[in-house]
Backbone as JSON Lines, residues from 0, in Angstrom:
{"i":0,"aa":"M","n":[-17.65,100.02,-124.64],"ca":[-18.12,98.79,-125.19],"c":[-17.01,98.18,-126.04]}
{"i":1,"aa":"D","n":[-16.85,96.9,-125.96],"ca":[-15.78,96.19,-126.65],"c":[-16.4,95.34,-127.77]}
{"i":2,"aa":"F","n":[-15.79,95.35,-128.94],"ca":[-16.27,94.55,-130.05],"c":[-15.28,93.43,-130.31]}
{"i":3,"aa":"R","n":[-15.8,92.22,-130.4],"ca":[-14.97,91.06,-130.69],"c":[-15.64,90.23,-131.77]}
{"i":4,"aa":"F","n":[-14.83,89.52,-132.54],"ca":[-15.39,88.65,-133.55],"c":[-15.76,87.33,-132.92]}
{"i":5,"aa":"V","n":[-17.02,86.98,-133.04],"ca":[-17.54,85.78,-132.41],"c":[-18.1,84.88,-133.51]}
{"i":6,"aa":"G","n":[-17.7,83.64,-133.51],"ca":[-18.22,82.69,-134.5],"c":[-19.24,81.78,-133.86]}
{"i":7,"aa":"A","n":[-20.45,81.83,-134.37],"ca":[-21.5,80.96,-133.85],"c":[-22.28,80.43,-135.03]}
{"i":8,"aa":"A","n":[-22.38,79.14,-135.16],"ca":[-23.11,78.47,-136.23],"c":[-22.62,78.93,-137.6]}
{"i":9,"aa":"G","n":[-21.31,79.13,-137.73],"ca":[-20.74,79.5,-139.0],"c":[-20.88,80.98,-139.35]}
{"i":10,"aa":"V","n":[-21.48,81.78,-138.47],"ca":[-21.67,83.2,-138.73],"c":[-20.62,83.97,-137.96]}
{"i":11,"aa":"K","n":[-19.9,84.84,-138.66],"ca":[-18.89,85.65,-138.0],"c":[-19.28,87.11,-138.13]}
{"i":12,"aa":"G","n":[-19.09,87.83,-137.04],"ca":[-19.4,89.25,-137.07],"c":[-18.93,89.9,-135.8]}
{"i":13,"aa":"A","n":[-18.98,91.22,-135.77],"ca":[-18.56,91.97,-134.59],"c":[-19.77,92.15,-133.69]}
{"i":14,"aa":"L","n":[-19.72,91.54,-132.52],"ca":[-20.8,91.66,-131.55],"c":[-20.31,92.45,-130.34]}
{"i":15,"aa":"P","n":[-21.12,93.39,-129.85],"ca":[-20.68,94.13,-128.67],"c":[-20.71,93.24,-127.43]}
{"i":16,"aa":"I","n":[-19.63,93.3,-126.65],"ca":[-19.52,92.53,-125.41],"c":[-19.23,93.5,-124.28]}
{"i":17,"aa":"E","n":[-20.05,93.45,-123.26],"ca":[-19.85,94.31,-122.09],"c":[-18.58,93.88,-121.38]}
{"i":18,"aa":"N","n":[-17.81,94.85,-120.91],"ca":[-16.6,94.55,-120.16],"c":[-16.98,94.44,-118.69]}
{"i":19,"aa":"S","n":[-17.41,93.25,-118.28],"ca":[-17.9,93.06,-116.91],"c":[-16.77,93.0,-115.9]}
{"i":20,"aa":"K","n":[-15.53,92.75,-116.33],"ca":[-14.41,92.65,-115.41],"c":[-14.16,93.97,-114.69]}
{"i":21,"aa":"S","n":[-14.24,95.08,-115.43],"ca":[-14.01,96.38,-114.8],"c":[-15.12,96.71,-113.81]}
{"i":22,"aa":"K","n":[-16.34,96.28,-114.09],"ca":[-17.44,96.53,-113.15],"c":[-17.22,95.76,-111.85]}
{"i":23,"aa":"I","n":[-16.72,94.54,-111.96],"ca":[-16.49,93.72,-110.77],"c":[-15.35,94.31,-109.95]}
{"i":24,"aa":"E","n":[-14.28,94.78,-110.61],"ca":[-13.14,95.33,-109.88],"c":[-13.5,96.62,-109.17]}
{"i":25,"aa":"N","n":[-14.44,97.39,-109.7],"ca":[-14.8,98.67,-109.1],"c":[-15.83,98.54,-107.99]}
{"i":26,"aa":"S","n":[-16.49,97.39,-107.87],"ca":[-17.52,97.24,-106.85],"c":[-16.89,96.82,-105.53]}
{"i":27,"aa":"V","n":[-17.37,97.42,-104.46],"ca":[-16.88,97.12,-103.12],"c":[-18.04,96.57,-102.32]}
{"i":28,"aa":"S","n":[-17.81,95.46,-101.64],"ca":[-18.88,94.82,-100.9],"c":[-18.4,94.43,-99.52]}
{"i":29,"aa":"C","n":[-19.28,94.56,-98.56],"ca":[-18.98,94.14,-97.19],"c":[-19.44,92.71,-96.94]}
{"i":30,"aa":"L","n":[-20.03,92.08,-97.94],"ca":[-20.57,90.74,-97.76],"c":[-19.52,89.73,-97.29]}
{"i":31,"aa":"P","n":[-18.3,89.69,-97.86],"ca":[-17.32,88.71,-97.38],"c":[-16.96,88.92,-95.91]}
{"i":32,"aa":"I","n":[-16.88,90.16,-95.48],"ca":[-16.55,90.44,-94.07],"c":[-17.69,89.99,-93.17]}
{"i":33,"aa":"I","n":[-18.92,90.28,-93.57],"ca":[-20.08,89.88,-92.78],"c":[-20.17,88.37,-92.7]}
{"i":34,"aa":"L","n":[-19.93,87.68,-93.81],"ca":[-19.96,86.22,-93.79],"c":[-18.85,85.64,-92.92]}
{"i":35,"aa":"A","n":[-17.66,86.21,-92.97],"ca":[-16.56,85.72,-92.14],"c":[-16.85,85.9,-90.66]}
{"i":36,"aa":"V","n":[-17.38,87.07,-90.29],"ca":[-17.73,87.32,-88.88],"c":[-18.84,86.37,-88.44]}
{"i":37,"aa":"G","n":[-19.82,86.18,-89.3],"ca":[-20.92,85.26,-88.98],"c":[-20.42,83.84,-88.79]}
{"i":38,"aa":"L","n":[-19.53,83.39,-89.67],"ca":[-18.97,82.05,-89.54],"c":[-18.15,81.92,-88.26]}
{"i":39,"aa":"A","n":[-17.37,82.94,-87.94],"ca":[-16.57,82.91,-86.71],"c":[-17.47,82.82,-85.48]}
{"i":40,"aa":"L","n":[-18.55,83.59,-85.48],"ca":[-19.49,83.54,-84.35],"c":[-20.16,82.17,-84.25]}
{"i":41,"aa":"L","n":[-20.5,81.6,-85.38],"ca":[-21.12,80.27,-85.38],"c":[-20.15,79.22,-84.84]}
{"i":42,"aa":"V","n":[-18.91,79.25,-85.3],"ca":[-17.91,78.3,-84.8],"c":[-17.68,78.49,-83.31]}
{"i":43,"aa":"F","n":[-17.59,79.74,-82.86],"ca":[-17.41,79.99,-81.43],"c":[-18.6,79.48,-80.63]}
{"i":44,"aa":"A","n":[-19.81,79.69,-81.13],"ca":[-21.01,79.21,-80.42],"c":[-21.01,77.69,-80.32]}
{"i":45,"aa":"V","n":[-20.64,77.01,-81.4],"ca":[-20.6,75.54,-81.38],"c":[-19.53,75.07,-80.39]}
{"i":46,"aa":"L","n":[-18.36,75.67,-80.42],"ca":[-17.31,75.28,-79.47],"c":[-17.72,75.58,-78.03]}
{"i":47,"aa":"F","n":[-18.42,76.69,-77.82],"ca":[-18.88,77.05,-76.48],"c":[-19.84,75.98,-75.95]}
{"i":48,"aa":"V","n":[-20.75,75.53,-76.79],"ca":[-21.72,74.51,-76.37],"c":[-21.02,73.17,-76.16]}
{"i":49,"aa":"L","n":[-20.14,72.78,-77.08],"ca":[-19.47,71.48,-76.97],"c":[-18.55,71.4,-75.77]}
{"i":50,"aa":"T","n":[-17.94,72.49,-75.36],"ca":[-17.0,72.46,-74.24],"c":[-17.64,72.93,-72.93]}
{"i":51,"aa":"S","n":[-18.93,73.13,-72.94],"ca":[-19.67,73.58,-71.76],"c":[-19.1,74.88,-71.19]}
{"i":52,"aa":"G","n":[-18.71,75.77,-72.03],"ca":[-18.24,77.08,-71.59],"c":[-16.75,77.18,-71.33]}
{"i":53,"aa":"A","n":[-16.02,76.08,-71.46],"ca":[-14.58,76.11,-71.18],"c":[-13.8,76.84,-72.27]}
{"i":54,"aa":"I","n":[-14.42,77.11,-73.4],"ca":[-13.74,77.8,-74.49],"c":[-13.6,79.29,-74.19]}
{"i":55,"aa":"L","n":[-14.42,79.82,-73.31],"ca":[-14.4,81.25,-73.02],"c":[-13.05,81.71,-72.46]}
{"i":56,"aa":"P","n":[-12.46,81.05,-71.46],"ca":[-11.13,81.48,-71.0],"c":[-10.06,81.38,-72.09]}
{"i":57,"aa":"A","n":[-10.15,80.37,-72.93],"ca":[-9.19,80.24,-74.03],"c":[-9.37,81.39,-75.02]}
{"i":58,"aa":"A","n":[-10.6,81.77,-75.3],"ca":[-10.86,82.88,-76.22],"c":[-10.36,84.2,-75.63]}
{"i":59,"aa":"I","n":[-10.52,84.38,-74.33],"ca":[-10.02,85.6,-73.68],"c":[-8.48,85.63,-73.74]}
{"i":60,"aa":"A","n":[-7.85,84.5,-73.46],"ca":[-6.39,84.43,-73.54],"c":[-5.9,84.71,-74.96]}
{"i":61,"aa":"A","n":[-6.58,84.15,-75.95],"ca":[-6.2,84.4,-77.35],"c":[-6.39,85.87,-77.69]}
{"i":62,"aa":"G","n":[-7.45,86.49,-77.19],"ca":[-7.68,87.92,-77.43],"c":[-6.59,88.78,-76.82]}
{"i":63,"aa":"V","n":[-6.15,88.42,-75.61],"ca":[-5.07,89.18,-74.96],"c":[-3.77,89.03,-75.74]}
{"i":64,"aa":"I","n":[-3.46,87.82,-76.15],"ca":[-2.24,87.59,-76.94],"c":[-2.31,88.37,-78.25]}
{"i":65,"aa":"F","n":[-3.46,88.32,-78.92],"ca":[-3.62,89.07,-80.16],"c":[-3.48,90.56,-79.92]}
{"i":66,"aa":"G","n":[-4.04,91.06,-78.82],"ca":[-3.93,92.48,-78.5],"c":[-2.5,92.92,-78.28]}
{"i":67,"aa":"V","n":[-1.73,92.12,-77.56],"ca":[-0.32,92.44,-77.33],"c":[0.45,92.42,-78.65]}
{"i":68,"aa":"A","n":[0.18,91.41,-79.49],"ca":[0.85,91.33,-80.79],"c":[0.48,92.53,-81.66]}
{"i":69,"aa":"A","n":[-0.78,92.92,-81.67],"ca":[-1.21,94.08,-82.46],"c":[-0.57,95.36,-81.95]}
{"i":70,"aa":"L","n":[-0.45,95.5,-80.63],"ca":[0.19,96.67,-80.05],"c":[1.65,96.75,-80.49]}
{"i":71,"aa":"H","n":[2.37,95.63,-80.42],"ca":[3.76,95.62,-80.87],"c":[3.86,95.93,-82.35]}
{"i":72,"aa":"Y","n":[2.97,95.38,-83.15],"ca":[2.97,95.63,-84.59],"c":[2.8,97.11,-84.89]}
{"i":73,"aa":"V","n":[1.85,97.75,-84.2],"ca":[1.58,99.18,-84.44],"c":[2.74,100.04,-83.95]}
{"i":74,"aa":"V","n":[3.2,99.79,-82.72],"ca":[4.26,100.62,-82.14],"c":[5.57,100.45,-82.91]}
{"i":75,"aa":"W","n":[5.99,99.21,-83.13],"ca":[7.25,98.98,-83.84],"c":[7.14,99.44,-85.28]}
{"i":76,"aa":"G","n":[6.0,99.25,-85.91],"ca":[5.8,99.71,-87.28],"c":[5.89,101.22,-87.38]}
{"i":77,"aa":"W","n":[5.29,101.92,-86.41],"ca":[5.35,103.38,-86.4],"c":[6.79,103.84,-86.19]}
{"i":78,"aa":"W","n":[7.48,103.23,-85.23],"ca":[8.86,103.62,-84.94],"c":[9.76,103.32,-86.13]}
{"i":79,"aa":"L","n":[9.62,102.12,-86.71],"ca":[10.49,101.73,-87.81],"c":[10.25,102.58,-89.05]}
{"i":80,"aa":"S","n":[8.99,102.92,-89.33],"ca":[8.73,103.77,-90.5],"c":[9.34,105.15,-90.32]}
{"i":81,"aa":"G","n":[9.3,105.7,-89.1],"ca":[9.95,106.98,-88.82],"c":[11.46,106.88,-88.95]}
{"i":82,"aa":"Y","n":[12.03,105.79,-88.48],"ca":[13.47,105.57,-88.55],"c":[13.93,105.49,-90.01]}
{"i":83,"aa":"I","n":[13.21,104.71,-90.81],"ca":[13.56,104.58,-92.23],"c":[13.42,105.91,-92.94]}
{"i":84,"aa":"R","n":[12.36,106.66,-92.63],"ca":[12.16,107.96,-93.26],"c":[13.31,108.9,-92.95]}
{"i":85,"aa":"R","n":[13.77,108.9,-91.69],"ca":[14.91,109.75,-91.32],"c":[16.18,109.32,-92.04]}
{"i":86,"aa":"Q","n":[16.41,108.01,-92.17],"ca":[17.59,107.5,-92.87],"c":[17.57,107.93,-94.34]}
{"i":87,"aa":"V","n":[16.42,107.83,-94.98],"ca":[16.32,108.21,-96.39],"c":[16.55,109.7,-96.54]}
{"i":88,"aa":"D","n":[15.99,110.5,-95.64],"ca":[16.2,111.95,-95.69],"c":[17.67,112.31,-95.54]}
{"i":89,"aa":"E","n":[18.38,111.63,-94.61],"ca":[19.81,111.88,-94.41],"c":[20.61,111.49,-95.65]}
{"i":90,"aa":"E","n":[20.27,110.36,-96.27],"ca":[20.99,109.95,-97.47],"c":[20.75,110.92,-98.62]}
{"i":91,"aa":"Q","n":[19.54,111.43,-98.74],"ca":[19.24,112.39,-99.8],"c":[19.99,113.7,-99.56]}
{"i":92,"aa":"R","n":[20.1,114.12,-98.31],"ca":[20.86,115.34,-98.0],"c":[22.34,115.14,-98.28]}
{"i":93,"aa":"D","n":[22.88,113.95,-97.99],"ca":[24.3,113.67,-98.22],"c":[24.63,113.64,-99.71]}
{"i":94,"aa":"H","n":[23.72,113.16,-100.53],"ca":[23.97,113.06,-101.96],"c":[23.68,114.36,-102.69]}
{"i":95,"aa":"S","n":[23.01,115.3,-102.05],"ca":[22.68,116.57,-102.71],"c":[23.81,117.56,-102.69]}
């Protein structure tokens, strides 16, 4: 509990104030993810109706492009992290 001096109507005193910031930082919620997925589905449904289904091939193409990009990100990231780790180990051995 945190005590701060608060002035209200000319009265000053130490009043206990709950530290709500730490409670907010420690709480984990899936609500933002659920809302984002829901909004994405709603936008896709509206586009699907407005384009009479022509958005589906575009969504599939975007999914394939995203999949290839994610694959490169994972593979190159894994390879590069191993490469950097080996370089650091070699430098540490050389300086020892």
